MIRO-573866 format. One record per residue (C-alpha): x, y, z. Coordinates in pm, 1 decimal. Each point is the difference from the previous one (the first is absolute). Layout:
BEGIN
px:X | py:Y | pz:Z
...
END
This chain:
BEGIN
px:-1029.5 | py:-1312.3 | pz:-2916.8
px:-386.4 | py:-79.3 | pz:147.4
px:-56.7 | py:27.8 | pz:295.0
px:-351.8 | py:-34.6 | pz:66.5
px:-359.7 | py:-70.8 | pz:-144.6
px:-333.5 | py:137.4 | pz:87.3
px:-259.6 | py:-274.0 | pz:46.6
px:-311.0 | py:-3.1 | pz:198.3
px:10.1 | py:-396.1 | pz:-42.6
px:327.4 | py:-129.5 | pz:-14.4
px:12.6 | py:-14.4 | pz:-396.3
px:175.4 | py:247.8 | pz:-221.4
px:-254.5 | py:288.8 | pz:-133.4
px:251.9 | py:145.2 | pz:-232.1
px:129.0 | py:279.8 | pz:239.7
px:342.4 | py:-20.8 | pz:140.8
px:285.6 | py:220.0 | pz:144.3
px:365.8 | py:-19.5 | pz:-40.2
px:331.8 | py:131.8 | pz:128.2
px:205.4 | py:161.5 | pz:-211.0
px:320.6 | py:-204.6 | pz:-110.4
px:236.0 | py:301.8 | pz:101.1
px:-185.1 | py:11.9 | pz:371.8
px:60.0 | py:-388.8 | pz:33.3
px:363.7 | py:16.1 | pz:-114.5
px:109.8 | py:155.6 | pz:255.7
px:-139.1 | py:-218.5 | pz:282.4
px:118.0 | py:-259.5 | pz:-187.3
px:392.6 | py:126.1 | pz:12.2
px:-56.3 | py:75.0 | pz:412.5
px:-122.5 | py:-356.2 | pz:32.6
px:320.7 | py:-160.9 | pz:-193.5
px:256.6 | py:270.0 | pz:190.6
px:-148.0 | py:1.8 | pz:360.1
px:-247.2 | py:-252.2 | pz:-14.1
px:-297.1 | py:235.0 | pz:86.8
px:-142.8 | py:269.6 | pz:-145.2
px:170.8 | py:320.5 | pz:189.3
px:-193.4 | py:328.2 | pz:-69.9
px:214.8 | py:347.5 | pz:18.6
px:-107.7 | py:266.8 | pz:336.8
px:-12.7 | py:359.1 | pz:0.5
px:-176.4 | py:19.9 | pz:378.5
px:-260.0 | py:219.2 | pz:-119.5
px:-423.5 | py:52.8 | pz:76.4
px:-129.4 | py:178.1 | pz:-273.4
px:-365.2 | py:149.6 | pz:-162.0
px:-106.4 | py:131.6 | pz:-267.6
px:59.5 | py:374.8 | pz:-97.1
px:-344.3 | py:121.8 | pz:-56.2
px:-123.6 | py:323.5 | pz:-121.5
px:-85.2 | py:145.2 | pz:280.4
px:326.6 | py:-102.3 | pz:175.7
px:215.8 | py:148.1 | pz:-321.4
px:-212.3 | py:313.7 | pz:-3.5
px:112.4 | py:48.2 | pz:419.8
px:392.7 | py:-91.8 | pz:-64.1
px:-3.6 | py:190.0 | pz:-368.4
px:70.4 | py:-203.2 | pz:-212.6
px:-72.1 | py:46.7 | pz:-380.6
px:-148.0 | py:-338.9 | pz:33.4
px:-126.0 | py:-338.6 | pz:188.1
px:242.4 | py:-284.3 | pz:-121.2
px:260.9 | py:-153.0 | pz:193.8
px:-5.1 | py:-153.0 | pz:345.2
px:-4.4 | py:179.4 | pz:322.8
px:192.5 | py:-160.8 | pz:275.7
px:-191.2 | py:19.5 | pz:339.8
px:237.9 | py:-186.4 | pz:211.9
px:380.5 | py:-134.8 | pz:-37.0
px:86.9 | py:-324.3 | pz:203.9
px:298.0 | py:103.3 | pz:210.7
px:296.9 | py:-186.9 | pz:-115.0
px:-87.6 | py:-94.0 | pz:-324.2
px:153.0 | py:115.8 | pz:-310.3
px:-279.2 | py:289.1 | pz:-65.9
px:101.3 | py:129.0 | pz:348.7
px:425.5 | py:-36.7 | pz:-102.7
px:-39.9 | py:199.7 | pz:-332.1
px:-216.2 | py:267.3 | pz:216.0
px:-333.4 | py:-45.2 | pz:-115.6
px:-250.9 | py:184.8 | pz:187.0
px:-388.8 | py:-20.2 | pz:18.0
px:-139.5 | py:269.0 | pz:-164.1
px:212.6 | py:-47.2 | pz:-292.4
px:-183.9 | py:-100.3 | pz:-368.8
px:197.4 | py:-266.2 | pz:-177.8
px:-8.9 | py:43.7 | pz:-382.5
px:265.6 | py:-201.2 | pz:-164.6
px:162.2 | py:-300.3 | pz:95.5
px:325.2 | py:-142.8 | pz:-159.9
px:-83.2 | py:270.3 | pz:-312.6
px:-370.9 | py:-139.0 | pz:-28.8
px:-327.1 | py:207.1 | pz:101.6
px:-193.3 | py:-82.9 | pz:263.4
px:-350.8 | py:64.3 | pz:-103.2
px:-185.2 | py:-42.0 | pz:323.5
px:43.5 | py:-234.7 | pz:364.6
px:-87.3 | py:-324.8 | pz:-211.6
px:275.2 | py:59.7 | pz:-217.5
px:279.0 | py:19.3 | pz:266.1
px:-15.1 | py:-358.2 | pz:201.2
px:12.7 | py:-196.8 | pz:-335.7
px:333.5 | py:224.1 | pz:-90.2
px:195.5 | py:-51.4 | pz:316.3
px:-164.4 | py:-359.4 | pz:32.0
px:166.2 | py:-97.0 | pz:-386.7
px:341.0 | py:177.5 | pz:70.6
px:290.5 | py:-257.8 | pz:179.7
px:62.0 | py:31.1 | pz:346.3
px:357.1 | py:197.8 | pz:53.8
px:-99.5 | py:228.7 | pz:-319.5
px:105.3 | py:349.4 | pz:3.8
px:-297.4 | py:243.1 | pz:-154.9
px:-72.5 | py:325.6 | pz:3.1
px:-313.6 | py:137.2 | pz:142.0
px:-116.0 | py:325.4 | pz:-139.5
px:-217.6 | py:208.7 | pz:224.6
px:-133.6 | py:326.7 | pz:70.2
px:14.3 | py:76.4 | pz:368.3
px:-203.5 | py:342.1 | pz:77.1
px:9.7 | py:116.8 | pz:-331.5
px:353.1 | py:-46.2 | pz:-100.8
px:108.6 | py:-252.2 | pz:-197.4
px:299.9 | py:-212.9 | pz:54.9
px:150.4 | py:-368.8 | pz:-33.2
px:112.8 | py:-247.2 | pz:254.8
px:185.9 | py:-304.2 | pz:-46.5
px:-136.7 | py:-323.5 | pz:208.4
px:144.9 | py:-382.2 | pz:10.8
px:-326.9 | py:-210.5 | pz:60.5
px:61.9 | py:-279.1 | pz:193.3
px:-204.6 | py:-282.8 | pz:19.3
px:-419.8 | py:14.9 | pz:105.4
px:-33.8 | py:-203.9 | pz:413.2
px:-181.4 | py:-221.4 | pz:68.4
px:-149.2 | py:68.7 | pz:250.3
px:-187.7 | py:337.0 | pz:-79.4
px:-345.1 | py:-28.0 | pz:139.6
px:-318.1 | py:229.3 | pz:80.4
px:-175.7 | py:29.3 | pz:304.8
px:-385.6 | py:18.9 | pz:51.9
px:-105.6 | py:283.7 | pz:189.4
px:-330.4 | py:103.3 | pz:189.4
px:-205.3 | py:342.4 | pz:-70.9
px:112.9 | py:236.9 | pz:322.1
px:-302.0 | py:185.2 | pz:131.7
px:-43.6 | py:413.6 | pz:59.2
px:198.5 | py:53.6 | pz:295.1
px:61.6 | py:315.7 | pz:249.2
px:291.4 | py:206.1 | pz:-9.6
px:90.9 | py:-85.4 | pz:355.2
px:129.9 | py:270.6 | pz:280.1
px:245.9 | py:237.8 | pz:-179.0
px:-55.9 | py:-82.4 | pz:-371.8
px:8.5 | py:318.3 | pz:-240.9
px:-375.2 | py:-57.7 | pz:-204.6
px:-103.1 | py:152.5 | pz:-310.1
px:-225.4 | py:26.1 | pz:-277.1
px:82.7 | py:-17.0 | pz:-357.4
px:-337.1 | py:48.5 | pz:-109.4
px:131.6 | py:11.4 | pz:-394.0
px:115.2 | py:-368.5 | pz:33.0
px:-286.6 | py:-122.1 | pz:220.0
px:216.1 | py:-110.8 | pz:320.2
px:96.2 | py:76.5 | pz:321.9
px:345.6 | py:-37.6 | pz:98.0
px:244.4 | py:-11.6 | pz:320.7
px:346.9 | py:35.8 | pz:100.7
px:97.6 | py:-389.6 | pz:104.5
px:-54.0 | py:-16.6 | pz:341.3
px:165.8 | py:-304.7 | pz:225.8
px:-428.8 | py:-149.5 | pz:-15.2
px:-17.3 | py:55.1 | pz:-355.6
px:344.0 | py:-176.4 | pz:-65.5
px:-107.3 | py:-298.0 | pz:198.1
px:-349.2 | py:12.9 | pz:-119.5
px:45.3 | py:-21.4 | pz:-351.1
px:337.4 | py:-200.2 | pz:40.1
px:233.5 | py:292.9 | pz:-138.5
px:317.4 | py:-37.8 | pz:23.0
px:233.0 | py:147.2 | pz:168.4
px:225.3 | py:166.3 | pz:-272.1
px:-320.1 | py:96.6 | pz:-192.2
px:-10.5 | py:399.3 | pz:29.6
px:-312.6 | py:205.9 | pz:-156.8
px:-345.4 | py:67.0 | pz:82.6
px:-250.7 | py:-244.5 | pz:38.2
px:-374.3 | py:-42.6 | pz:-200.0
px:-242.4 | py:-21.3 | pz:347.4
px:-318.8 | py:-13.7 | pz:-186.0
px:-109.2 | py:9.3 | pz:-413.3
px:-333.3 | py:188.0 | pz:-50.4
px:-274.6 | py:-208.7 | pz:-146.5
px:-12.8 | py:282.4 | pz:-225.4
px:323.8 | py:15.2 | pz:-134.3
px:116.8 | py:-7.0 | pz:-355.9
px:47.2 | py:-298.2 | pz:-98.3
px:372.6 | py:-12.3 | pz:-33.5
px:42.9 | py:54.4 | pz:369.0
px:-224.3 | py:-246.4 | pz:55.7
px:236.7 | py:-223.1 | pz:-78.9
px:155.9 | py:80.2 | pz:324.1
px:-88.1 | py:-137.0 | pz:334.7
px:70.6 | py:120.1 | pz:341.2
px:371.8 | py:-117.8 | pz:119.1
px:170.0 | py:53.7 | pz:-314.4
px:297.1 | py:299.4 | pz:67.2
px:-15.8 | py:269.6 | pz:-262.2
px:409.8 | py:23.5 | pz:-27.8
px:-21.7 | py:266.8 | pz:-312.3
px:-217.4 | py:242.8 | pz:-150.1
px:121.2 | py:135.1 | pz:-346.8
px:324.0 | py:-220.5 | pz:44.0
px:141.8 | py:191.8 | pz:282.7
px:-37.4 | py:-146.8 | pz:348.1
px:-244.6 | py:100.2 | pz:288.8
px:23.7 | py:45.0 | pz:364.0
px:-293.4 | py:60.2 | pz:151.0
px:-375.2 | py:86.1 | pz:-114.1
px:33.9 | py:340.4 | pz:-133.0
px:297.4 | py:-53.6 | pz:-190.8
px:-266.8 | py:-261.3 | pz:-225.9
px:-292.9 | py:295.3 | pz:40.2
px:272.3 | py:243.6 | pz:-163.2
px:150.9 | py:-220.5 | pz:-242.5
px:-385.5 | py:-47.0 | pz:-107.4
px:-105.5 | py:359.8 | pz:-15.5
px:335.0 | py:81.7 | pz:-218.7
px:-107.6 | py:-242.2 | pz:-240.5
px:-344.4 | py:94.2 | pz:-18.1
px:67.0 | py:347.0 | pz:-21.1
px:286.2 | py:-70.1 | pz:-246.3
px:-277.5 | py:-160.3 | pz:-226.7
px:67.0 | py:-330.1 | pz:13.3
px:-255.7 | py:-301.0 | pz:-49.1
px:179.9 | py:-232.9 | pz:235.4
px:207.9 | py:-2.8 | pz:246.0
px:284.4 | py:-276.7 | pz:64.3
px:11.8 | py:-228.5 | pz:327.0
px:269.2 | py:-264.9 | pz:128.0
px:-177.5 | py:-196.6 | pz:244.2
px:156.3 | py:-281.6 | pz:203.6
px:-281.0 | py:-304.3 | pz:84.2
px:157.6 | py:-194.0 | pz:220.0
px:354.5 | py:20.8 | pz:-142.2
px:-118.5 | py:-9.0 | pz:-350.6
px:34.5 | py:319.5 | pz:-179.9
px:-177.8 | py:127.8 | pz:-262.9
px:-67.3 | py:334.4 | pz:-211.3
px:-408.2 | py:119.8 | pz:-29.4
px:-77.7 | py:306.2 | pz:-230.7
px:-310.5 | py:113.8 | pz:217.2
px:-233.4 | py:221.1 | pz:-180.0
px:-12.8 | py:409.6 | pz:87.2
px:-330.4 | py:79.0 | pz:-252.3
px:-332.3 | py:79.9 | pz:247.1
px:229.8 | py:50.6 | pz:334.1
px:49.4 | py:272.6 | pz:218.6
px:340.9 | py:116.6 | pz:59.8
END
C-alpha cells in the first residue's frame, strides 16, 4: 500500500514508499475489532548486543536483544524476565537484533501467549509471556547533564584507572545531588577522566554502577576487584549495568590499554 513519495517540489519524481499489505492487514483487523489500533506490549527496555557486549557476556554471537530494564507490573515482569537476559527468539522466530523485537511484539495480538527464548548468564531457557496492550501514557523525560561532584563526608572513594573512572559509595549528599532513588544500590560515578577510553566517556557523574560482570557491586572496592579480575583473565572488555535516573543500560567498557 503506497504511503509516501519523495519530492522536493510536491510533484512525483518516481520515488515512492509503501507498506507491506500483510502489515496493513493487521491494522485494518484491529480497527474493525476494537475501533483503534492496539499494540502488543512486553514491558522491557532493550538495547543491541554489540560484539563487545557479546564477548564480555561469553556469547558466541552478537544476535538478539539485551534487556536493560523490566517495567514493574508488565507482562515481562510477570513472566520472570530480568535485566541482563538476552532475548534470542520470540514466538519461535529468531530475534536478529534489538530493532527486530519491537516489530514482532507490536504485530502480535494483545492477549496472545508466546514463548520467548532467552540466554541468562550463558544458560538457554524459555519463558511464557502473555502480551498486554501497550500503554498510551509511555513518555520519556529530558534530563540535564550533571556536573562532577565531590563525594562528601563519609564517602569511600576509588580510582578505577583501567576504565578511567572515579567511583564512590552512595552518600546522602550524593543521593540528593544526583537525584538517586532511595531504592537504588550500587556505586556512583563521580568523575569520568578526559583521557578515559571512548566507551567510558558514555558515562557521566551521577550514573550508578549496579553490576560488574553481571554481579552486584556494593562498594568501590567491588568494582576495582571485578575489573582487575576481568583484566587478569584476558578479557578485552568488562560489562557494567548502569542506572541513570531510573533508566538501566548495559555497557561493555574496554580494558585494553588500561592498568589494573
